[in-house]
C-alpha positions as CSV (number, residue, x, y, z in Angstrom):
1,M,59.9,136.3,191.7
2,D,61.4,132.7,192.3
3,K,65.2,132.4,191.7
4,V,66.3,129.3,189.9
5,L,69.9,127.9,189.6
6,V,70.7,125.7,186.8
7,T,73.9,123.7,186.6
8,G,75.4,121.9,183.7
9,D,75.3,122.7,180.0
10,V,73.8,119.4,178.6
11,F,70.1,119.0,179.5
12,I,68.6,122.5,179.9
13,N,68.6,124.3,176.5
14,S,67.6,127.9,175.7
15,D,63.9,127.0,175.2
16,N,63.9,125.7,178.8
17,I,65.3,128.8,180.2
18,T,62.8,131.1,178.2
19,Q,60.1,128.9,179.7
20,L,61.4,129.4,183.2
21,E,61.7,133.2,182.6
22,Q,58.2,133.5,181.0
23,A,56.7,131.8,184.0
24,G,58.2,134.6,186.2
25,C,61.6,133.1,187.3
26,S,64.8,134.7,187.5
27,V,67.4,132.1,186.2
28,T,71.1,132.0,186.9
29,R,73.2,129.4,184.9
30,S,76.5,128.1,186.6
31,S,79.3,127.4,184.2
32,N,80.8,125.2,186.8
33,S,79.4,121.6,186.3
34,D,81.5,119.9,188.9
35,M,81.0,122.2,192.0
36,T,82.5,121.0,195.4
37,E,80.2,120.8,198.4
38,K,81.6,124.4,199.6
39,E,81.0,125.8,196.1
40,L,77.5,124.5,196.0
41,C,76.5,125.8,199.3
42,E,77.7,129.3,198.3
43,A,76.0,129.0,194.9
44,L,72.6,128.0,196.2
45,Q,72.3,131.0,198.6
46,G,69.1,133.0,197.8
47,F,67.8,130.5,195.3
48,D,64.2,128.9,195.5
49,G,64.7,126.2,192.9
50,Y,67.7,124.3,191.7
51,I,67.9,122.2,188.4
52,L,70.7,119.8,188.8
53,G,72.2,119.2,185.5
54,G,75.9,118.9,186.5
55,N,77.9,116.4,188.5
56,E,77.6,118.1,192.0
57,K,76.5,116.2,195.0
58,V,73.7,117.6,197.3
59,T,74.8,116.6,200.9
60,K,73.0,117.5,204.2
61,K,75.4,120.4,204.5
62,V,74.2,121.8,201.2
63,I,70.6,121.3,202.1
64,D,71.0,123.0,205.5
65,S,72.9,126.0,203.9
66,A,70.3,126.6,201.2
67,K,67.7,128.4,203.5
68,N,65.4,129.6,200.6
69,L,65.5,126.3,198.6
70,R,62.0,124.7,197.9
71,A,62.7,122.4,195.0
72,I,65.5,120.3,193.4
73,A,64.9,119.0,189.8
74,C,67.3,116.2,188.8
75,T,67.9,115.5,185.1
76,G,67.9,111.8,185.1
77,I,67.0,108.6,187.0
78,G,69.7,108.1,189.6
79,F,68.9,111.0,191.7
80,E,70.2,109.2,194.9
81,S,73.7,109.4,193.3
82,F,73.4,113.3,193.1
83,V,71.1,114.0,195.9
84,P,72.3,111.5,198.7
85,A,70.6,113.8,201.3
86,W,67.3,113.7,199.5
87,E,65.4,112.3,202.6
88,H,66.9,115.2,204.7
89,A,65.6,117.5,201.9
90,L,62.2,115.9,202.3
91,S,62.2,116.6,206.0
92,K,62.8,120.2,205.3
93,N,59.9,120.4,202.9
94,I,62.2,120.6,199.8
95,L,60.7,118.7,196.8
96,V,63.0,116.5,194.8
97,T,62.0,115.4,191.3
98,N,63.5,113.2,188.6
99,T,62.9,112.3,185.0
100,P,62.5,108.5,184.7
101,E,60.8,108.5,181.3
102,G,63.5,110.9,180.0
103,P,66.4,108.5,179.4
104,T,64.3,105.3,179.0
105,N,64.5,104.8,175.3
106,G,68.1,105.8,174.9
107,C,69.2,103.4,177.7
108,A,67.1,100.6,176.1
109,E,68.5,101.2,172.6
110,F,71.9,101.1,174.0
111,L,71.3,97.8,175.9
112,V,69.8,96.0,172.8
113,S,72.4,97.5,170.4
114,A,75.2,96.4,172.9
115,A,73.8,92.8,173.0
116,L,73.5,92.8,169.3
117,A,77.1,93.9,168.8
118,M,78.5,91.3,171.2
119,N,76.4,88.5,169.8
120,R,77.1,89.3,166.2
121,N,80.9,89.8,166.9
122,L,81.0,93.3,165.6
123,F,84.1,94.1,167.7
124,T,85.9,90.8,167.2
125,F,85.5,90.7,163.3
126,G,85.6,94.5,162.6
127,R,88.5,96.7,161.7
128,V,89.9,96.8,165.1
129,G,89.6,93.0,165.6
130,E,90.7,89.7,163.9
131,R,90.7,89.6,160.1
132,N,88.8,86.5,159.5
133,S,87.1,86.0,156.0
134,F,83.9,84.2,157.5
135,A,82.6,83.6,160.8
136,E,79.0,82.8,162.1
137,S,77.5,84.5,165.0
138,I,74.7,83.9,167.7
139,G,72.5,87.0,167.3
140,L,69.4,87.2,169.5
141,E,67.2,84.9,167.6
142,N,66.2,81.8,169.7
143,Q,68.2,83.1,172.5
144,K,66.7,83.0,176.2
145,I,66.6,86.5,177.3
146,G,66.6,87.5,180.9
147,I,66.0,90.9,182.3
148,I,66.8,91.9,185.9
149,G,64.6,94.8,187.1
150,L,61.4,95.8,185.3
151,G,61.1,99.3,185.6
152,H,60.8,101.8,182.6
153,I,64.0,100.7,181.0
154,G,63.5,97.0,181.6
155,Q,60.0,97.1,180.2
156,R,61.3,99.0,177.1
157,V,64.0,96.5,176.6
158,A,61.4,93.6,176.7
159,K,59.5,95.5,173.9
160,L,62.5,96.0,171.7
161,V,64.1,92.6,171.9
162,K,60.9,91.0,171.2
163,N,61.3,92.1,167.6
164,F,64.5,89.8,167.3
165,N,62.5,86.4,167.9
166,P,64.1,85.3,171.1
167,S,63.2,81.9,172.5
168,T,62.0,83.3,175.8
169,I,61.7,86.6,177.6
170,S,61.9,86.3,181.4
171,Y,62.3,88.9,184.1
172,Y,63.0,89.2,187.8
173,S,62.1,92.1,190.0
174,R,61.2,92.8,193.5
175,R,57.7,93.3,192.6
176,R,55.9,91.0,190.3
177,S,53.4,92.5,187.9
178,A,50.9,90.0,186.3
179,S,49.6,92.8,184.1
180,V,52.9,93.7,182.7
181,E,53.6,90.2,182.1
182,A,50.3,89.7,180.1
183,E,51.0,93.0,178.2
184,L,54.6,92.5,177.2
185,G,54.3,88.4,176.9
186,I,57.1,87.8,179.3
187,N,57.6,85.3,182.2
188,Y,58.6,85.7,185.8
189,Q,61.5,83.7,187.1
190,H,63.3,83.8,190.5
191,G,66.7,85.6,190.1
192,S,68.9,82.6,190.5
193,T,66.8,80.5,187.8
194,L,67.0,83.5,185.5
195,L,70.6,83.7,185.7
196,H,71.1,79.9,185.3
197,E,68.8,79.7,182.2
198,S,69.4,82.9,180.3
199,D,71.7,83.4,177.2
200,V,71.5,87.1,177.6
201,V,71.0,89.0,180.7
202,F,70.0,92.8,180.7
203,L,70.7,94.3,184.1
204,T,68.5,97.3,184.8
205,V,68.2,97.5,188.5
206,R,68.3,100.8,190.4
207,N,71.7,102.2,191.0
208,T,71.1,101.9,194.7
209,A,71.4,98.1,194.5
210,K,75.2,98.3,195.5
211,N,77.1,95.2,194.9
212,F,74.2,93.6,193.2
213,M,76.1,91.5,190.8
214,D,78.8,89.7,192.8
215,K,80.8,86.3,192.7
216,V,77.6,84.3,193.7
217,R,75.4,85.7,190.9
218,F,78.2,85.3,188.3
219,N,78.7,81.8,189.3
220,Q,74.9,81.3,188.9
221,M,74.9,82.6,185.2
222,K,74.9,80.2,182.3
223,S,78.3,79.4,180.8
224,N,79.2,81.8,178.0
225,A,76.1,84.0,178.7
226,L,76.2,87.7,177.9
227,L,75.8,90.3,180.7
228,V,74.6,93.7,179.3
229,S,74.7,96.6,181.7
230,V,74.1,100.4,181.9
231,M,74.6,100.5,185.7
232,H,76.5,103.2,187.5
233,P,79.8,102.0,189.2
234,G,79.0,100.2,192.5
235,V,76.3,98.0,191.1
236,I,78.6,95.5,189.7
237,V,81.5,94.1,191.9
238,E,84.4,95.0,189.5
239,A,86.8,92.1,190.9
240,D,84.2,89.6,190.6
241,L,83.4,90.5,187.3
242,L,87.0,90.5,186.2
243,D,87.3,86.8,187.6
244,A,84.2,85.7,185.7
245,L,85.6,87.1,182.4
246,Q,89.1,86.0,182.9
247,S,87.8,82.3,183.6
248,K,85.6,82.6,180.3
249,K,82.6,81.9,182.6
250,I,80.6,84.7,181.0
251,R,80.9,87.5,178.5
252,A,79.9,91.2,179.3
253,I,79.5,94.7,177.8
254,S,79.1,97.8,179.8
255,D,78.0,101.4,179.3
256,Y,80.5,102.4,182.1
257,P,84.4,101.5,182.1
258,M,85.9,99.7,185.0
259,Q,88.8,101.0,187.0
260,D,91.1,98.0,186.9
261,G,93.4,98.2,183.9
262,A,93.3,94.4,183.6
263,F,90.0,94.7,181.8
264,D,91.9,96.2,178.9
265,D,93.8,93.0,178.3
266,L,90.6,90.9,177.7
267,P,89.6,89.9,174.3
268,L,86.9,91.9,172.5
269,D,84.6,88.9,172.1
270,S,84.3,88.5,175.9
271,W,84.4,92.4,177.2
272,Y,83.7,95.7,175.8
273,C,82.9,99.0,177.5
274,M,82.3,102.6,176.6
275,N,85.0,105.2,177.9
276,Q,82.2,107.2,179.2
277,S,78.4,106.6,179.4
278,H,77.0,106.7,176.1
279,T,73.3,106.0,176.5
280,L,72.2,109.7,175.9
281,T,70.5,110.6,172.7
282,S,69.5,113.9,171.6
283,S,65.8,113.2,171.9
284,S,66.1,111.8,175.4
285,K,68.3,114.8,176.3
286,T,65.6,117.2,175.2
287,L,62.8,115.2,177.1
288,M,64.8,115.3,180.2
289,G,65.4,119.0,180.0
290,D,61.6,119.7,179.4
291,M,60.6,117.3,182.3
292,A,63.1,118.9,184.6
293,T,61.8,122.3,183.8
294,D,58.1,121.4,183.9
295,S,58.6,119.7,187.3
296,M,60.5,122.7,188.7
297,L,57.6,125.2,187.8
298,E,55.1,122.7,189.0
299,A,57.0,122.3,192.4
300,L,57.5,126.0,192.9
301,A,53.9,126.7,192.2
302,T,52.3,123.9,194.3
303,G,54.8,123.1,197.1
304,A,56.2,119.9,198.4
305,D,53.0,118.6,200.1
306,L,51.6,117.5,196.9
307,Y,54.2,115.0,196.2
308,D,55.3,113.8,199.6
309,I,56.1,110.2,198.9
310,R,56.2,109.3,202.6
311,N,52.5,109.4,202.7
312,M,52.2,106.7,200.0
313,P,52.1,103.4,201.8
314,H,52.9,101.1,198.9
315,V,56.4,102.8,198.4
316,K,59.4,102.6,200.7
317,A,60.5,106.0,201.5
318,S,64.1,104.8,201.6
319,A,64.0,103.7,197.9
320,F,62.0,106.5,196.2
321,P,62.0,110.4,196.2
322,A,59.1,112.6,196.5
323,A,58.9,113.1,192.8
324,A,56.7,114.7,190.2
325,Y,57.8,112.0,187.8
326,I,58.3,108.9,189.9
327,S,60.4,106.0,188.6
């Protein structure tokens, strides 16, 4: 009987637990969603599978201490943030899976909603803002839309924003896809050109793209352009973003808050952020739980060899995991 540890109380529901148990697994659920390295090392002793639904980090020490572990299922896209030792896990034939399609729609919905909220001045002219009797807004119609990163979320954003009749939709990505361009009716642009010409820029790069949006890229952006982001901390250089906002070079809205308190003094029409990540929807939460459960059962049944991404020449091993559901 395979033993499976489940952490966190958000993604894995009672139906998922029942599915694991009916498949012959012995499931233990941890009430600690923020375990330290030492606590996680102790918690994983004797377990064959581990569904990571909390905020703990899987380091090399954790991997080396988990002698029986054969599979780790991450409930989300940014597995590198939670399993920084994923390559070490692969070297020990421990399969790491993620759920890239799970949060796609929720993240895309947030991005488009956030862009609409800023361009329609919903914060500025609402109850918490100025009390103007009348004010026009920009909207998304006839705007030049730029998408940086054309993964699952970027493609979904392109499909959604098309309904608002923008002037153009362009994208920049490390890999150009003519088939996706034809399917979505979008244009490829070099990164600097996209930033220079776009009225609205959706940032959907991988969370491993540290310091991606820095002073150089902010300076390349069109004056008064809107940056819309769901990126984890570290992708945007906070000090450079603050400078760009304070100088009124651009406007921005983020799913994640910034640490510098100076952001709180910025006017609502130039900057807005959530107190905590707010992209999760009930349907995406359920989908991620189902995908993580399915991938765990498949991994335990088939073994790591089936999904060893290192044997796939078109993918850089440093950028992607061995995953049942690859992003």
